[in-house]
C-alpha positions as CSV (number, residue, x, y, z in Angstrom):
1,M,-1.3,-11.6,16.3
2,T,0.8,-15.2,15.7
3,S,2.5,-15.6,12.3
4,P,1.9,-18.3,10.0
5,S,5.2,-19.6,10.6
6,G,4.7,-20.2,14.0
7,S,6.7,-16.9,15.4
8,T,6.2,-15.7,18.6
9,D,2.7,-13.6,19.0
10,I,2.8,-9.4,18.7
11,S,0.3,-7.8,21.0
12,L,-1.1,-4.5,20.6
13,R,0.2,-1.7,23.1
14,P,-2.7,0.5,24.3
15,I,-1.7,4.3,23.2
16,D,-0.3,6.3,25.8
17,P,-2.0,9.5,25.4
18,T,0.8,11.3,27.6
19,R,3.2,11.7,24.6
20,R,3.3,14.3,22.5
21,A,0.5,14.8,19.7
22,V,0.1,16.6,16.8
23,S,-1.5,19.7,16.8
24,P,-5.3,19.5,15.9
25,D,-5.1,22.3,13.6
26,A,-2.4,20.7,11.6
27,G,-4.5,19.0,9.0
28,L,-7.0,17.2,11.1
29,S,-10.8,17.2,10.9
30,P,-12.3,19.0,13.7
31,R,-13.9,16.0,14.5
32,A,-10.2,14.4,15.3
33,T,-8.8,13.7,18.5
34,R,-5.0,14.5,18.7
35,V,-2.8,11.9,17.7
36,T,1.0,11.2,18.5
37,P,3.0,11.2,15.0
38,V,3.2,7.6,13.6
39,D,6.2,5.9,12.3
40,V,4.8,3.7,9.0
41,G,1.5,3.6,6.6
42,V,0.1,0.3,5.7
43,F,-2.5,0.3,2.5
44,G,-5.0,-2.2,2.9
45,G,-6.5,-3.8,-0.7
46,S,-9.3,-5.9,-1.4
47,G,-10.5,-8.3,1.4
48,L,-8.1,-6.1,3.8
49,Y,-9.9,-3.3,5.2
50,E,-9.2,-4.0,9.1
51,L,-5.4,-4.9,10.3
52,F,-5.6,-4.4,14.2
53,D,-8.1,-4.5,17.2
54,D,-6.6,-1.4,19.5
55,V,-6.9,1.2,17.2
56,E,-7.6,5.2,17.5
57,H,-9.8,6.1,14.8
58,V,-8.6,9.4,13.4
59,E,-9.9,11.8,10.2
60,V,-7.4,13.8,8.1
61,A,-8.3,16.3,6.2
62,T,-6.0,17.0,3.4
63,P,-5.6,19.6,0.5
64,Y,-7.1,16.8,-2.4
65,G,-10.0,16.4,-0.3
66,P,-10.8,13.3,2.3
67,P,-9.2,10.2,2.2
68,S,-10.4,6.8,1.8
69,A,-11.5,5.9,5.3
70,P,-10.9,7.3,8.8
71,I,-6.9,6.2,9.7
72,A,-6.7,3.5,12.3
73,V,-3.9,4.0,14.3
74,S,-2.1,1.7,16.2
75,E,1.1,0.8,18.5
76,I,3.0,-2.5,18.2
77,P,6.6,-3.6,19.9
78,S,9.5,-3.2,17.2
79,D,13.2,-4.5,17.5
80,G,13.6,-1.1,17.6
81,G,11.0,-0.1,20.8
82,A,7.6,0.5,19.7
83,I,6.1,1.5,16.2
84,R,3.1,3.5,16.0
85,V,1.5,2.5,12.7
86,A,-1.4,3.9,10.3
87,F,-3.6,1.9,8.5
88,L,-6.1,2.9,5.8
89,P,-8.1,0.7,3.8
90,R,-8.0,2.3,-0.1
91,H,-10.8,1.3,-1.7
92,G,-12.7,2.3,1.8
93,R,-13.9,0.2,4.7
94,R,-17.3,-0.8,2.4
95,H,-15.2,-1.2,-1.0
96,H,-17.2,1.6,-2.0
97,L,-14.7,3.4,-4.0
98,P,-13.5,1.7,-7.4
99,P,-9.6,1.9,-8.3
100,H,-10.1,4.4,-10.9
101,L,-11.8,6.6,-8.3
102,I,-9.9,6.4,-5.3
103,N,-8.1,9.6,-4.1
104,Y,-4.7,8.4,-4.1
105,R,-3.5,11.8,-3.1
106,A,-5.5,12.3,-0.6
107,N,-4.4,8.9,0.8
108,V,-0.7,9.3,0.8
109,W,-0.8,12.8,1.6
110,A,-2.9,11.8,4.6
111,L,-0.1,8.9,5.8
112,H,2.6,11.1,5.0
113,H,0.6,13.8,7.1
114,L,0.7,11.8,10.4
115,G,4.3,11.2,10.2
116,A,4.7,8.2,7.5
117,R,8.0,7.9,6.3
118,R,7.7,4.0,5.0
119,I,4.0,3.0,3.5
120,L,3.6,-1.2,2.8
121,S,1.0,-1.8,-0.2
122,P,-0.2,-5.1,-0.2
123,C,-2.7,-5.8,-3.3
124,A,-4.7,-8.6,-5.1
125,S,-3.3,-9.1,-8.1
126,G,-3.4,-12.2,-11.2
127,S,-0.5,-13.9,-12.7
128,L,0.6,-13.1,-16.2
129,Q,3.1,-16.0,-16.1
130,P,2.7,-19.7,-15.8
131,D,5.3,-20.1,-13.1
132,I,3.1,-17.7,-10.8
133,H,0.1,-19.8,-9.3
134,P,-2.4,-18.0,-7.1
135,G,-1.5,-18.0,-3.5
136,D,2.0,-17.0,-4.3
137,L,3.1,-13.1,-3.2
138,L,5.7,-11.3,-5.4
139,V,7.5,-8.3,-4.3
140,C,7.3,-6.0,-7.2
141,D,10.5,-3.9,-8.1
142,Q,8.9,-2.4,-11.5
143,L,6.2,-1.2,-12.7
144,V,4.3,-0.2,-15.5
145,D,1.9,2.6,-15.2
146,R,-1.3,1.6,-18.4
147,T,-3.7,3.8,-16.3
148,S,-4.8,6.9,-17.6
149,G,-7.0,10.1,-16.1
150,R,-6.2,9.7,-12.5
151,P,-4.5,12.9,-11.1
152,S,-0.7,11.3,-10.4
153,T,1.3,14.3,-8.9
154,F,1.5,16.7,-6.1
155,F,3.5,19.0,-8.5
156,D,1.0,21.2,-10.6
157,G,2.7,24.1,-10.2
158,P,4.2,26.5,-9.5
159,T,6.9,24.5,-8.2
160,V,7.9,21.4,-10.9
161,N,9.6,18.4,-9.6
162,H,10.7,15.6,-11.9
163,V,11.4,13.0,-9.6
164,S,13.3,10.2,-10.1
165,F,11.7,7.0,-10.6
166,G,13.5,4.3,-12.5
167,D,13.4,2.0,-9.1
168,P,9.9,2.6,-8.2
169,Y,10.1,0.7,-4.8
170,C,12.6,1.5,-1.6
171,P,15.3,-1.3,-2.1
172,H,15.4,-2.0,1.6
173,L,12.0,-2.2,2.5
174,R,11.4,-4.5,-0.4
175,S,14.3,-7.0,1.3
176,T,12.6,-6.7,4.5
177,V,9.0,-7.9,3.0
178,A,10.6,-10.4,1.1
179,A,12.4,-11.7,3.8
180,R,9.4,-12.0,6.2
181,A,7.3,-13.3,3.8
182,V,9.6,-16.4,3.3
183,A,10.0,-17.2,7.1
184,A,6.3,-17.0,6.7
185,G,6.5,-19.9,4.6
186,A,5.1,-18.3,1.5
187,T,6.0,-19.0,-2.1
188,V,7.4,-15.8,-3.0
189,H,8.9,-14.2,-6.2
190,S,11.8,-11.8,-4.6
191,T,11.4,-9.3,-7.9
192,G,9.1,-8.4,-10.6
193,T,6.8,-6.2,-12.7
194,V,3.2,-5.2,-12.4
195,V,1.1,-3.7,-14.8
196,V,-1.5,-1.4,-13.7
197,I,-4.6,-1.0,-15.5
198,D,-7.6,1.4,-14.6
199,G,-10.6,-1.2,-14.0
200,P,-12.6,-1.2,-13.1
201,R,-13.2,-4.5,-15.1
202,F,-10.7,-7.7,-15.9
203,S,-8.6,-7.9,-18.6
204,T,-9.5,-9.1,-22.2
205,R,-7.4,-12.9,-23.5
206,A,-6.1,-10.3,-26.2
207,E,-5.1,-7.8,-23.4
208,S,-3.5,-10.5,-21.2
209,A,-1.7,-12.5,-23.6
210,W,0.1,-8.7,-24.5
211,Y,0.8,-7.9,-21.1
212,R,2.7,-11.2,-20.4
213,A,4.1,-10.9,-23.8
214,Q,5.8,-8.1,-22.7
215,G,7.3,-10.1,-19.8
216,W,5.3,-8.3,-17.0
217,Q,4.7,-10.8,-14.4
218,V,1.3,-9.3,-12.3
219,I,-1.8,-7.3,-13.1
220,N,-2.8,-4.7,-10.5
221,M,-5.8,-1.7,-10.6
222,T,-3.9,0.5,-7.6
223,Q,0.1,0.5,-7.7
224,A,-0.2,3.5,-9.9
225,P,-0.4,6.1,-9.8
226,E,0.3,5.5,-5.6
227,A,4.0,4.9,-6.0
228,A,4.3,7.8,-7.9
229,L,3.0,9.7,-5.1
230,C,5.0,7.9,-2.3
231,R,7.9,9.1,-4.4
232,E,7.0,12.2,-5.0
233,L,7.4,13.0,-1.0
234,G,10.1,11.2,-0.3
235,I,8.5,8.2,1.1
236,C,9.7,4.7,1.3
237,H,6.8,2.5,-0.6
238,S,7.2,-1.2,-1.1
239,A,4.2,-3.6,-2.6
240,L,3.4,-6.8,-1.8
241,A,1.5,-8.6,-4.3
242,V,-1.3,-11.2,-3.1
243,V,-1.7,-13.6,-6.3
244,T,-5.6,-14.4,-6.3
245,D,-5.9,-15.8,-10.0
246,Y,-4.4,-16.5,-13.7
247,D,-5.9,-13.1,-15.4
248,A,-7.5,-14.3,-18.7
249,G,-6.0,-17.7,-18.5
250,V,-2.4,-17.5,-19.1
251,D,-2.8,-20.1,-22.0
252,R,-3.6,-22.5,-19.4
253,P,-6.1,-24.7,-21.0
254,G,-9.7,-24.9,-19.5
255,T,-8.5,-21.7,-16.7
256,A,-11.4,-19.5,-17.2
257,P,-11.0,-16.1,-17.1
258,V,-10.8,-14.0,-13.5
259,T,-14.0,-12.9,-11.9
260,Q,-14.6,-10.8,-8.6
261,D,-15.8,-13.0,-6.6
262,E,-13.0,-15.4,-7.3
263,V,-10.7,-12.5,-6.1
264,Y,-12.5,-11.3,-3.0
265,A,-12.3,-15.2,-1.5
266,A,-8.1,-15.8,-2.8
267,F,-7.8,-12.8,-0.9
268,A,-10.2,-13.2,2.4
269,A,-8.2,-16.9,2.4
270,M,-4.6,-15.6,2.3
271,M,-5.6,-13.3,5.0
272,P,-3.9,-14.5,7.9
273,Q,-0.6,-15.3,6.3
274,I,-0.6,-11.6,4.8
275,R,-1.6,-9.8,8.3
276,G,1.4,-12.5,10.1
277,I,4.0,-11.0,7.1
278,I,2.9,-7.2,8.1
279,V,2.8,-7.7,11.5
280,G,6.7,-9.5,11.0
281,V,8.0,-6.4,8.6
282,L,6.7,-3.5,11.3
283,A,8.4,-5.2,14.1
284,S,11.5,-5.9,12.2
285,L,12.3,-2.2,11.4
286,D,14.9,-0.2,11.9
287,R,14.2,3.3,13.7
288,E,16.1,5.3,11.2
289,R,15.9,4.4,7.2
290,A,19.0,3.1,5.4
291,C,18.0,4.5,2.3
292,D,18.0,7.3,-0.5
293,C,14.1,7.6,-0.9
294,D,14.2,11.0,0.8
295,A,16.5,12.6,-1.8
296,A,14.2,11.6,-4.5
297,T,12.1,14.8,-3.7
298,N,15.2,17.1,-5.1
299,G,14.7,19.0,-1.9
300,L,11.3,20.5,-3.3
301,T,7.6,20.4,-1.5
302,P,4.5,20.6,-3.2
303,D,2.1,23.6,-3.6
304,P,-1.0,22.1,-2.6
305,P,-4.4,23.7,-2.9
306,H,-4.7,26.3,0.4
307,D,-7.7,24.6,1.5
308,L,-8.1,21.8,3.7
309,V,-11.1,19.2,2.9
310,G,-12.1,16.4,5.3
311,P,-15.0,14.3,5.5
312,G,-18.4,14.9,5.5
């Protein structure tokens, strides 16, 4: 694959079946094959349903039900040696899951179970500010959760864990994502706040104006509770907001409110660049993490339901 910046192609390496594998009874579906632990996870957003061609599909059973789709596992070269990547389209491979019905706990648990300690999270977003335009990318550093009714924690008792969430995204992973996006020639906003709404409907003009008046930069429907769940498991998480529209107008005369078709078309048009950025990030990651994200767990682990629930 060639990045939009014209960097050297990064081809996938076939999976080595001789490497140490996770036990098939450790949360994998009975239909799943043995799988070597992964290093990094990627959540696909609206329009990003596949990442690589040469993949091994793995079905994972979790205590919270099945994830959105079978997980596609690939291996690519990186600066620190071969890195294994687990890709999961959060809306499902056919985009059949609206944002309020995504099983966020199952998705995050599944990638963590396979070994992912870093997760990249590209997501379609609308601009709330006149200086942020469709086609731009924003690397979120803050989040405002305006959702309701979504299961939002792994700690439902008896273990109670109040994780620190003041800075919801990993600073080291964020900086890597921003650098690779700039190198790819994108217009990048290196910081910004995403406000997360339930959906699936888009905002009214009054709602959008209120969000804009708060000084928030972009609007999205999936970053909550995804980011908080990653923090509870000590996962480094970085959201890359792919700006597809101006939400309900951004006070731009003559700008119509966003439509579903507009979002899908804009996201699809940016996919070659987004894939190139993701591959660039994966290839440049160090093997060891240099952040404190794993300390956010306070040394505690959740008490999940006892039964593993997989596909079918």
